[in-house]
C-alpha positions as CSV (number, residue, x, y, z in Angstrom):
1,X,68.6,3.1,-26.3
2,X,66.3,4.2,-23.8
3,X,63.6,5.4,-27.0
4,X,64.0,2.2,-28.6
5,X,62.7,0.4,-25.0
6,X,60.1,2.7,-24.0
7,X,58.1,2.8,-28.0
8,X,57.1,-0.7,-27.1
9,X,56.5,-0.5,-23.9
10,X,54.5,2.4,-24.7
11,X,52.7,0.1,-27.6
12,X,52.5,-2.7,-25.4
13,X,50.6,-0.5,-23.2
14,X,48.1,0.8,-25.6
15,X,47.7,-2.2,-27.1
16,X,47.0,-4.0,-23.6
17,X,44.2,-1.2,-22.8
18,X,42.9,-1.9,-26.2
19,X,42.7,-5.2,-25.2
20,X,40.9,-3.9,-21.6
21,X,38.3,-1.6,-23.7
22,X,37.8,-4.8,-26.5
23,X,35.9,-6.5,-23.2
24,X,32.3,-6.5,-24.0
25,X,30.9,-5.1,-20.9
26,X,27.1,-5.8,-19.8
27,X,24.6,-3.6,-22.7
28,X,21.6,-3.3,-21.0
29,X,18.0,-2.1,-21.2
30,X,15.5,-2.1,-18.5
31,X,12.2,-2.3,-20.1
32,X,8.2,-1.9,-18.2
33,X,5.7,-2.9,-19.6
34,X,2.5,-1.8,-17.5
35,X,0.1,-4.8,-16.1
36,X,-3.5,-4.6,-14.6
37,X,-5.4,-7.6,-13.0
38,X,-6.9,-8.2,-10.6
39,X,-5.5,-8.3,-6.2
40,X,-7.1,-11.3,-4.1
41,X,-7.4,-9.5,-0.7
42,X,-7.6,-12.6,1.8
43,X,-9.9,-11.5,5.2
44,X,-8.2,-11.5,8.8
45,X,-9.5,-13.9,9.4
46,X,-11.6,-17.1,7.4
47,X,-15.0,-18.2,10.0
48,X,-15.6,-21.4,11.1
49,X,-18.6,-22.7,10.2
50,X,-20.4,-22.7,12.9
51,X,-21.4,-19.8,12.5
52,X,-24.1,-18.9,10.8
53,X,-25.8,-15.1,11.6
54,X,-24.0,-12.2,13.0
55,X,-25.6,-8.9,14.6
56,X,-24.7,-5.0,15.2
57,X,-24.7,-2.5,17.5
58,X,-23.3,0.2,17.7
59,X,-21.6,2.8,20.9
60,X,-22.0,6.0,19.8
61,X,-21.9,7.4,23.8
62,X,-23.9,10.3,24.1
63,X,-25.0,11.4,20.9
64,X,-27.2,10.2,18.2
65,X,-27.2,9.6,14.4
66,X,-28.7,7.9,11.4
67,X,-26.8,4.4,10.8
68,X,-27.5,4.2,6.7
69,X,-24.6,0.9,6.2
70,X,-24.7,-2.0,7.7
71,X,-21.7,-3.8,7.8
72,X,-21.8,-7.4,5.9
73,X,-19.4,-10.4,6.9
74,X,-18.5,-13.8,4.6
75,X,-21.9,-14.5,3.6
76,X,-23.6,-14.7,7.0
77,X,-27.2,-13.7,7.5
78,X,-27.9,-10.5,9.1
79,X,-30.2,-10.2,12.3
80,X,-31.0,-7.5,14.9
81,X,-30.5,-9.5,17.9
82,X,-28.8,-12.4,19.1
83,X,-26.5,-13.6,16.1
84,X,-23.6,-16.0,16.3
85,X,-21.3,-13.2,16.5
86,X,-21.7,-9.3,17.3
87,X,-20.3,-6.9,15.8
88,X,-19.7,-4.0,17.6
89,X,-19.0,-0.6,16.9
90,X,-17.8,2.9,18.0
91,X,-17.6,6.2,17.7
92,X,-18.0,8.6,20.9
93,X,-16.1,10.8,22.9
94,X,-15.2,13.4,20.3
95,X,-14.1,16.7,21.2
96,X,-11.6,19.7,19.9
97,X,-8.3,19.3,21.4
98,X,-7.2,22.4,19.2
99,X,-7.3,24.7,16.3
100,X,-5.1,26.1,14.2
101,X,-6.4,29.1,11.8
102,X,-4.7,29.3,8.6
103,X,-6.1,32.9,6.9
104,X,-5.9,33.9,3.1
105,X,-7.0,37.2,0.8
106,X,-6.6,36.5,-2.8
107,X,-7.9,39.0,-5.0
108,X,-9.5,40.9,-2.2
109,X,-11.4,37.2,-1.1
110,X,-10.8,36.1,2.4
111,X,-10.5,32.5,3.2
112,X,-9.9,31.0,6.4
113,X,-9.6,27.7,7.4
114,X,-8.3,25.3,10.8
115,X,-6.6,22.3,11.3
116,X,-8.0,20.6,14.0
117,X,-6.7,17.8,17.0
118,X,-10.2,16.2,17.8
119,X,-10.2,13.5,20.7
120,X,-11.9,10.2,20.3
121,X,-13.0,6.7,20.9
122,X,-13.0,4.8,17.8
123,X,-13.2,0.9,16.3
124,X,-15.1,-2.5,16.3
125,X,-14.6,-5.8,17.6
126,X,-16.1,-8.8,16.8
127,X,-17.2,-11.6,19.5
128,X,-18.4,-14.9,19.7
129,X,-21.7,-14.1,21.3
130,X,-21.5,-17.0,23.6
131,X,-18.5,-17.2,24.7
132,X,-17.8,-13.2,24.4
133,X,-14.2,-14.0,23.1
134,X,-12.9,-11.3,21.0
135,X,-11.8,-12.5,17.4
136,X,-11.0,-9.3,15.7
137,X,-10.5,-5.3,17.2
138,X,-8.9,-2.5,16.2
139,X,-9.6,1.6,17.6
140,X,-8.3,4.0,17.5
141,X,-8.1,7.7,19.6
142,X,-7.7,11.5,18.2
143,X,-6.5,12.6,15.7
144,X,-6.0,16.3,13.3
145,X,-8.3,17.1,10.6
146,X,-8.7,20.3,8.1
147,X,-11.7,21.5,7.4
148,X,-13.4,23.6,5.0
149,X,-12.5,26.6,3.8
150,X,-15.0,29.5,4.9
151,X,-15.5,33.2,3.8
152,X,-16.3,34.4,7.4
153,X,-14.0,33.6,10.5
154,X,-17.4,34.4,11.8
155,X,-19.0,31.2,10.6
156,X,-15.6,29.5,10.2
157,X,-16.0,30.1,14.1
158,X,-20.0,29.0,14.5
159,X,-18.9,25.8,12.2
160,X,-16.7,24.2,15.1
161,X,-18.8,25.4,18.0
162,X,-21.5,23.7,16.7
163,X,-21.3,21.0,13.3
164,X,-17.6,19.3,13.2
165,X,-18.2,17.2,16.2
166,X,-21.3,15.7,15.1
167,X,-19.9,15.6,11.4
168,X,-16.2,14.0,12.3
169,X,-18.0,11.4,14.4
170,X,-20.5,10.4,11.7
171,X,-17.0,10.5,9.7
172,X,-15.1,8.0,12.2
173,X,-18.2,6.1,12.2
174,X,-18.3,5.2,8.4
175,X,-14.6,4.5,8.7
176,X,-14.9,1.9,11.1
177,X,-17.8,0.0,9.5
178,X,-15.4,0.6,6.3
179,X,-12.4,-0.7,7.5
180,X,-13.8,-3.8,9.2
181,X,-15.7,-4.4,5.9
182,X,-11.6,-4.1,4.4
183,X,-10.1,-6.3,7.1
184,X,-12.7,-9.1,7.9
185,X,-14.3,-9.6,4.2
186,X,-12.6,-11.1,1.3
187,X,-12.4,-8.0,-1.2
188,X,-10.8,-8.1,-5.2
189,X,-9.2,-4.9,-6.1
190,X,-7.8,-4.0,-9.4
191,X,-3.9,-3.3,-8.9
192,X,-1.6,-1.8,-11.4
193,X,2.1,-2.4,-11.0
194,X,5.1,-2.0,-13.9
195,X,6.5,-5.6,-15.4
196,X,10.2,-5.7,-16.6
197,X,12.6,-7.3,-18.3
198,X,16.0,-7.1,-19.7
199,X,17.2,-6.6,-23.4
200,X,21.0,-8.0,-23.3
201,X,22.9,-10.8,-24.1
202,X,23.9,-11.4,-20.7
203,X,23.1,-14.9,-19.3
204,X,20.7,-13.5,-16.2
205,X,19.4,-11.7,-18.2
206,X,17.1,-14.7,-20.7
207,X,16.8,-16.1,-16.9
208,X,15.2,-12.6,-15.6
209,X,12.9,-12.7,-19.3
210,X,11.6,-16.3,-18.9
211,X,10.6,-15.7,-15.1
212,X,8.8,-12.6,-16.4
213,X,7.0,-13.8,-19.3
214,X,5.6,-16.9,-16.9
215,X,4.6,-14.3,-15.0
216,X,2.9,-12.1,-17.0
217,X,0.5,-15.6,-18.3
218,X,0.1,-16.8,-14.7
219,X,-1.0,-13.3,-13.4
220,X,-3.3,-12.3,-16.7
221,X,-4.5,-15.4,-16.6
222,X,-7.4,-15.6,-14.1
223,X,-8.5,-15.5,-11.0
224,X,-7.3,-16.7,-8.2
225,X,-3.6,-16.7,-9.0
226,X,-1.7,-20.2,-8.9
227,X,0.0,-18.6,-6.3
228,X,2.7,-21.9,-5.5
229,X,3.3,-21.5,-9.5
230,X,3.7,-17.9,-9.5
231,X,6.3,-18.2,-6.5
232,X,8.3,-21.0,-8.1
233,X,8.8,-18.6,-11.1
234,X,9.7,-15.2,-9.4
235,X,12.9,-17.7,-7.3
236,X,14.4,-16.7,-10.9
237,X,14.3,-12.7,-9.9
238,X,15.4,-13.6,-6.1
239,X,17.8,-15.5,-7.3
240,X,19.3,-12.6,-9.5
241,X,18.4,-9.8,-7.2
242,X,21.2,-11.5,-4.8
243,X,24.2,-11.1,-6.7
244,X,23.5,-7.2,-7.4
245,X,26.4,-4.7,-6.5
246,X,24.0,-1.5,-5.8
247,X,27.7,0.9,-6.1
248,X,28.9,-0.9,-9.7
249,X,27.1,0.7,-12.4
250,X,29.2,-1.6,-14.9
251,X,28.1,-4.8,-12.9
252,X,25.8,-7.4,-15.1
253,X,22.9,-7.3,-11.7
254,X,23.8,-3.1,-10.9
255,X,21.3,-1.0,-9.3
256,X,19.1,-0.5,-12.8
257,X,18.6,-4.4,-12.8
258,X,18.3,-4.7,-8.9
259,X,15.2,-2.0,-8.7
260,X,13.7,-3.6,-11.8
261,X,13.5,-7.4,-9.7
262,X,12.1,-5.2,-7.3
263,X,9.6,-3.9,-8.7
264,X,8.7,-7.4,-10.4
265,X,8.9,-8.9,-6.9
266,X,6.8,-6.5,-5.1
267,X,3.8,-7.5,-7.9
268,X,4.2,-10.5,-6.6
269,X,4.7,-10.7,-3.6
270,X,1.2,-8.9,-3.5
271,X,-0.3,-11.1,-5.4
272,X,0.4,-13.9,-3.4
273,X,-0.2,-12.0,-0.3
274,X,2.8,-12.0,1.5
275,X,2.7,-8.7,3.0
276,X,6.2,-9.3,4.9
277,X,8.2,-9.6,1.9
278,X,6.6,-6.8,-0.1
279,X,7.1,-4.9,2.7
280,X,10.7,-5.1,2.3
281,X,10.8,-4.9,-1.2
282,X,9.4,-1.7,-1.0
283,X,11.4,-0.4,1.2
284,X,13.8,-1.8,-0.7
285,X,13.0,-0.5,-3.3
286,X,12.1,3.2,-2.0
287,X,16.1,3.3,-0.6
288,X,17.3,2.4,-4.0
289,X,15.3,5.4,-5.4
290,X,15.5,8.1,-3.3
291,X,15.2,11.7,-5.0
292,X,13.2,10.1,-7.5
293,X,9.4,11.8,-7.9
294,X,8.2,8.1,-8.9
295,X,9.1,5.7,-6.4
296,X,5.9,3.5,-5.8
297,X,6.2,-0.1,-7.1
298,X,2.7,-0.6,-6.7
299,X,-0.2,1.9,-7.1
300,X,-4.0,0.5,-6.5
301,X,-7.1,1.4,-8.3
302,X,-8.8,1.3,-5.0
303,X,-12.6,1.1,-4.5
304,X,-14.8,2.7,-2.9
305,X,-14.8,-0.4,-0.1
306,X,-11.5,-0.2,0.5
307,X,-11.1,1.1,3.8
308,X,-8.2,1.0,5.1
309,X,-6.6,4.0,3.9
310,X,-6.0,7.6,5.4
311,X,-5.8,5.9,9.2
312,X,-2.7,4.8,9.1
313,X,-0.1,5.9,12.0
314,X,3.4,6.7,12.5
315,X,5.7,5.9,9.7
316,X,4.2,4.3,6.1
317,X,6.2,3.0,3.2
318,X,4.0,4.1,0.3
319,X,2.9,1.6,-2.5
320,X,1.1,3.9,-4.6
321,X,-1.5,6.5,-5.5
322,X,-5.0,5.7,-7.4
323,X,-5.0,8.5,-10.6
324,X,-8.4,9.1,-10.1
325,X,-9.1,9.7,-6.5
326,X,-5.5,10.9,-5.5
327,X,-6.1,8.6,-2.3
328,X,-2.6,7.3,-0.6
329,X,-2.2,3.4,-0.3
330,X,0.1,2.6,2.2
331,X,2.1,-1.1,3.1
332,X,0.5,-0.8,7.2
333,X,-3.4,-0.6,4.9
334,X,-2.4,-4.1,4.1
335,X,-1.3,-5.4,7.1
336,X,-3.8,-3.2,9.1
337,X,-5.1,-4.9,12.2
338,X,-3.3,-8.5,11.9
339,X,-1.7,-9.2,15.2
340,X,0.7,-11.7,16.0
């Protein structure tokens, strides 16, 4: 009798188990499409119509150097002195504070270079010439840099004792000129990003894909991008991201789908210049992709005028890498010099 009772129970249990297995899971596949469009970077401040002209001056301390590149300023007319605005560029007091030697010998060939710590005063200020009000500014001190490799220790030491300071000063002046241009002028940069859609039967995936299609049409429709329409499209991605279950692989909006949505939202935040949200989305994307070699949601094809690069202090959220120049691009560069 025990056996007669046990068999139906076992059969029922198997039937229930088979019923559970028959419930469809959320079959899903993320499909990425590489896109290139134009990112319009607005200037830190739009100069008032009252400003028609500008002048540029330099504080180089006791150094003498030829200045080959004069900054431009939002279409204003340059005049040597007496402009409505004064752009003041500083590079001075450059000196070595420490050096660390690295040596190697390969196939009998000696090579040496130094990692050099240095002090400096560098930056820019944009002032109203009449009121002396500072409209925008940036200042930085010293840092570290690496010299080129030399085949002789004597030549390396000679370079550090003679040419290094003047070369570093010129490099800093060029960097401050580029940075002022980057921050104070409007720019259009090519930007590459991966736009994601989801293959699957869940209604949420259809919603995501509709937004992706609409976003693609707006992003490739010319410059400038209609920011209001773009924001309306991306609200669907935000709603689905809020449903993400980052721990359950079987959930409808799991980690894979959530990261795809973050990639899309990074691109959207960049194009509408919402840098606060871009920083949040990029940080979350990197957090949920720890251990992956390619964890950059946005990558720039930066032009030579993109001068904010390489002068970021502290920990930076890495957004991407230009495949041609191999230059790092950080989130902090996009908010360079912005103050409350």
